[in-house]
DRENZAMI-698617 format. One record per residue (C-alpha): x, y, z. Coordinates in pm, whole numbers, padded with zeros to 5 digits, always signed. Each point is the difference from the previous one (the first is absolute). Layout:
% residues N
XYZ;...
END
This chain:
% residues 435
+10322+06080+13800;+00210+00316+00033;-00067+00227+00297;-00092+00364-00043;+00338+00083+00152;+00181-00204-00268;-00203+00158-00279;+00076+00343+00141;+00373-00076-00001;-00024-00115-00364;-00173+00323-00103;+00266+00206+00176;+00272-00205-00168;-00157+00053-00340;-00008+00374+00067;+00363-00001+00105;+00096-00186-00317;-00191+00239-00226;+00218+00208-00225;-00044+00356-00122;+00195+00264-00187;-00036+00376-00001;+00113+00226-00285;-00060+00352-00122;-00142+00139-00324;+00064+00352-00131;-00229+00128-00276;+00090+00323-00179;-00239+00188-00226;+00158+00267-00222;-00298+00074-00228;-00176+00334+00052;-00346-00146+00071;-00166-00206+00270;+00007-00375-00059;-00283-00200+00152;+00012-00369+00092;+00333-00055-00172;+00110-00366+00004;+00314-00076+00199;+00108-00351-00100;+00298-00174+00161;+00149-00331-00115;+00070-00206+00310;+00314-00141-00164;+00147+00352+00020;-00062+00049+00374;+00340-00007+00176;+00042-00281+00250;-00329-00178-00071;+00061-00374+00040;-00341-00145+00089;-00333-00062-00173;-00229+00298+00052;-00348-00080+00127;-00122+00349+00099;+00102+00366+00005;-00078+00335+00157;+00080+00340-00154;+00036+00297+00239;+00001+00364-00100;+00328+00172+00089;+00350-00115+00098;+00010-00217+00312;+00245-00239+00163;-00036-00267+00261;-00338-00102+00136;-00286+00195-00161;-00326+00058+00182;-00274-00072-00257;-00246+00210+00202;+00220+00310-00004;+00141-00021-00355;-00216+00043-00312;-00005-00299-00234;-00095-00042-00365;-00152-00306-00165;+00233-00217-00206;-00015-00315-00209;+00234-00298-00047;-00004-00166-00343;+00140-00318-00155;+00092+00074-00360;+00162-00331-00098;-00258-00236+00148;+00223-00178+00252;-00236+00084+00290;+00257+00233+00155;-00030+00377+00019;+00252+00179-00219;-00129+00360-00013;-00145+00249+00247;-00211+00292-00120;-00176+00289+00169;-00161+00323-00122;+00080+00348+00129;-00054+00364-00101;+00285+00247-00045;+00011+00377-00008;+00206+00172-00270;+00372-00011+00075;-00048-00215+00308;+00208-00274+00164;-00198-00255+00200;+00129-00266+00237;-00155-00338+00083;+00102-00282+00231;-00084-00356-00105;-00003-00306+00223;-00002-00347-00155;-00092-00312+00197;+00026-00376-00051;-00338-00040+00170;-00329+00191-00001;+00113+00267+00248;-00021+00273-00265;-00309+00198-00099;-00023-00151-00348;+00036-00376-00053;+00137-00155-00318;-00291-00147-00196;-00262+00221+00166;-00187+00173-00281;-00205+00211+00234;-00288-00245+00021;-00007+00035+00376;+00024+00380+00004;-00047+00295-00233;+00121-00052-00357;+00016+00245-00289;+00056-00236-00293;-00128-00337-00114;+00092-00264-00260;-00134-00340-00098;-00011-00277-00259;-00301-00231-00020;-00088-00313-00192;-00317-00024-00207;-00183-00315+00107;-00330-00169-00076;-00127+00045+00357;+00069+00376-00005;+00211-00018+00314;+00291+00178-00171;+00277-00129+00229;+00287+00240+00062;+00346-00089-00128;+00332+00181+00024;+00170-00123-00319;-00064-00179-00326;+00248-00124-00261;-00066-00194-00321;+00153-00094-00335;-00019+00287-00244;-00247-00177-00227;-00249-00062+00283;-00287+00248-00016;-00106+00075+00358;-00150+00345-00048;-00354-00126+00070;+00112-00228+00284;+00089+00300+00216;-00279+00208+00149;+00051+00358-00123;+00251-00154-00249;+00316+00069+00203;+00144+00163+00307;-00194+00304+00127;+00120+00264+00244;-00112+00335+00139;+00044+00283+00243;-00278+00228+00120;+00011+00213-00314;+00038-00241-00291;+00016-00364-00105;+00184-00200-00266;+00017-00350-00142;+00245-00171-00236;-00135-00258-00245;+00141-00352+00015;+00044-00045-00374;+00225+00108-00285;-00130+00359+00012;+00088+00052+00368;-00204+00320-00020;-00042+00232+00297;-00369+00061+00060;-00133+00264+00241;-00272+00029+00264;-00135+00348+00076;-00160+00097+00332;-00252+00253+00123;+00110-00016+00364;+00342-00042+00157;-00021-00352+00135;+00120-00356-00054;-00265-00199-00181;+00142-00269-00232;-00053-00269+00265;-00373+00076-00035;-00038+00076-00372;+00285-00211-00144;+00014+00239-00300;-00354-00113-00094;-00221+00257+00167;-00367-00092+00015;-00280+00251-00073;-00088-00001+00371;+00361+00077+00096;+00006+00281-00256;-00302+00154+00173;+00186-00024+00331;+00283+00210-00140;+00258-00264-00086;+00233+00045-00294;+00046-00223-00302;+00211-00090-00302;+00018+00327-00197;+00201-00089-00314;-00037-00227-00301;+00356-00055-00121;-00072-00230-00295;+00317-00034-00210;+00158+00319+00132;+00270+00041+00267;-00269+00108+00248;+00157+00193+00286;+00374-00057-00025;+00014-00369-00090;+00350-00127-00086;+00032-00136-00354;+00254-00113-00254;+00072+00211-00311;+00037-00133-00356;+00113+00329-00152;-00351+00110-00092;-00239-00094+00279;-00016-00146+00352;+00001-00378+00029;-00133-00231+00269;+00226-00200+00230;+00007-00323-00200;+00110-00265-00049;+00139-00086+00343;+00102-00331+00157;-00148+00086+00339;-00241+00269+00114;-00079+00080+00362;-00135+00247+00253;+00073+00030+00371;-00116+00231+00277;+00315+00095+00188;-00162+00243+00242;-00355+00108+00079;+00036+00259+00273;-00034+00180+00224;+00199+00273-00185;+00067-00134-00348;-00093-00277-00238;+00252-00171-00228;-00111-00224-00287;+00252-00197-00207;-00068-00102-00360;+00250-00253-00134;+00079-00087-00362;+00265-00264-00063;+00138-00051-00351;-00135+00308-00174;+00216+00090-00301;+00306-00136+00179;-00079+00187+00321;-00121-00100+00343;-00201+00295+00132;-00168+00096+00324;-00234+00295+00028;-00076+00148+00342;-00308+00216+00058;+00043+00201+00321;-00285+00205+00145;+00042+00200+00320;-00261+00131+00238;-00089+00365-00068;+00151-00004-00352;-00199+00024-00321;+00277-00146-00213;+00117-00359-00032;+00368-00063-00065;+00075-00254-00273;+00346-00153+00042;+00130-00234-00273;+00298-00227+00070;+00184-00229-00243;+00242-00287+00059;+00273+00151-00218;+00109+00343-00127;-00214+00121-00289;+00135+00058-00347;-00195+00154-00286;-00338-00120+00125;-00280+00253-00009;-00324+00003+00197;-00309+00221+00021;-00240+00151+00248;-00238+00294+00003;-00368+00078+00034;-00294-00080-00218;-00204+00254-00194;-00348-00004+00156;-00342+00033-00160;-00135+00204-00289;+00124+00340+00120;+00342-00080+00146;+00257+00249+00123;+00361-00079+00072;+00368+00021-00082;+00337-00169+00030;+00309+00214+00066;+00363-00098-00013;+00049+00150+00348;-00158-00317+00138;-00376+00057+00030;-00275-00161-00205;-00357+00082+00098;-00354-00036-00127;-00355+00089+00093;-00324-00134-00138;-00329-00175+00062;-00108-00345-00112;-00192-00307+00110;+00207-00207+00248;-00195-00320-00077;-00084-00030-00368;-00227-00298+00062;-00191+00172+00284;-00065+00351-00126;-00340+00024+00168;+00146-00087+00339;+00322+00201-00028;-00029+00340-00173;+00301+00183-00146;+00272+00095+00250;+00225+00304-00038;+00356-00065+00112;+00345+00152-00024;+00308-00217-00054;+00368+00083+00040;+00340-00165-00027;+00333+00148+00107;+00316-00157-00145;+00349+00124+00103;+00173+00152-00300;+00293-00245-00001;-00234-00278-00116;-00177+00189-00281;+00108-00085-00356;-00289+00173-00178;-00365+00100+00029;-00282-00120-00226;-00365+00100-00038;-00208-00276-00159;-00371-00054-00057;-00028-00173+00338;+00275+00138+00225;+00240+00273+00105;+00322-00200+00024;+00356+00001+00126;+00250-00234-00164;+00238-00111+00276;+00349-00141+00026;+00263-00054+00267;+00316-00118-00177;+00253-00149+00241;-00244+00004+00291;-00199-00276+00166;-00299+00208+00106;-00219+00299-00076;-00295+00162+00171;-00285+00245-00054;-00320+00113+00170;-00368-00018-00093;-00290+00200+00143;-00363+00070-00076;-00296+00199+00124;-00371-00065-00033;-00253+00276-00057;-00226-00178+00251;+00233+00081+00294;-00184+00205+00259;+00132+00320+00153;+00220-00068+00303;+00057+00285+00245;+00314-00003+00216;+00090+00219+00296;+00375-00029-00052;+00238-00068-00292;+00126-00296+00204;-00341-00165-00041;+00027-00008-00378;+00138-00266-00230;+00367+00030-00097;-00072+00155-00341;-00277+00043-00259;-00248+00074+00277;-00216+00299-00080;-00278+00024+00259;-00258+00050-00272;+00132-00292-00207;+00076+00014-00372;-00305+00035-00221;+00139+00112-00336;+00310-00033-00213;+00132+00346+00084;+00004-00061+00376;+00156-00346-00039;+00271+00109-00242;+00085+00308+00207;+00075-00216+00305;+00249-00231-00173;+00315+00221-00015;+00010+00028+00382;-00057-00375+00026;+00294-00061-00233;+00222+00239+00193;-00089-00169+00327;+00101-00339-00139;+00327+00144-00131;+00105+00115+00349;+00016-00301+00231;+00137+00036+00350;+00354-00119+00090;+00019-00279+00257;+00303-00085+00214;+00022-00269+00267;+00253-00046+00280;+00034-00174+00338;
END
């Protein structure tokens, strides 16, 4: 049996053998407006001199060298993510706000042990978290066990074998899910209060939970594109993602600052495709990033927003915004339990991907292409009329964009907010790293 003295020596030795690396991040913001909670993402493969596996990290405000006193120097929460599934961190992200025309400095320390403030693989379960994601199996005993990934042959129909039919994710303002079937539709969950709640409602809010102020599924997508679903294009109409050899979903990250959900389609029209749905804390929009295994040729795709209800309002413009507003039943088979919900939908597509715009009976659409490229991206957002007024004492306490204190309760208010949202997305910050 080892003595306490021997154990103490081993602990000291482990500390002496621990490795760390310090580097600096400069973030410049040239746009003429305040940016709130802007993501600063850093690929660890691009950090100069990093030659160990990162297990934790700390991000300090300001430029510092040498030993940093964590009591004296302000820190900001960060997150380490594993994009490729090898159980090793490969990206660091944190959120920060930037005044117009500002240059901000940060100092990052990476560790090969848990000496940092944020550990790799910690989704915030042991502390405060601002986002949440899950996948659950449907089972006969109604235990709904959590899973992190599911993959199956393309002709296997597993839509009803997943509770809430696919991966679901949320921040305090809004929730989404992506169907595990050939439609791969984005469905939306509207909230009254700013809180995380999918772990309690699982997208299937009970009447009792509704009385308590919880949100619920607020859109019936049917055969439309819903809120920004990614589709094929046959020259006349959107098409589903079929046939495929393999279909899969995986939760890459579930907090504390962002969720990342991967949707994989292998063998679709000669393409292998991965879709990434990225939702940050304090952001209304979800980024949709599509990556292919080879440069695209003449292929065309589609996205957009559905036309809602009997008295819809909306538009699609070639400057990159499609939007709609309307009211309809979110659950066609449960109209008595779930009355009509008024919602606003929006998609922003960068102009370089837009081939044309189309207005059909069901949708306001963009036809997309990215010849010679292996990826494209766009953003989806929505509001629910049910959102309650949220007073803030400072602009720094608001969401990054699309955050009117009174909410959005008609088409005019929703549509009027979208140009500023688009402009904000078109002006990302510039990030530089150095030792």
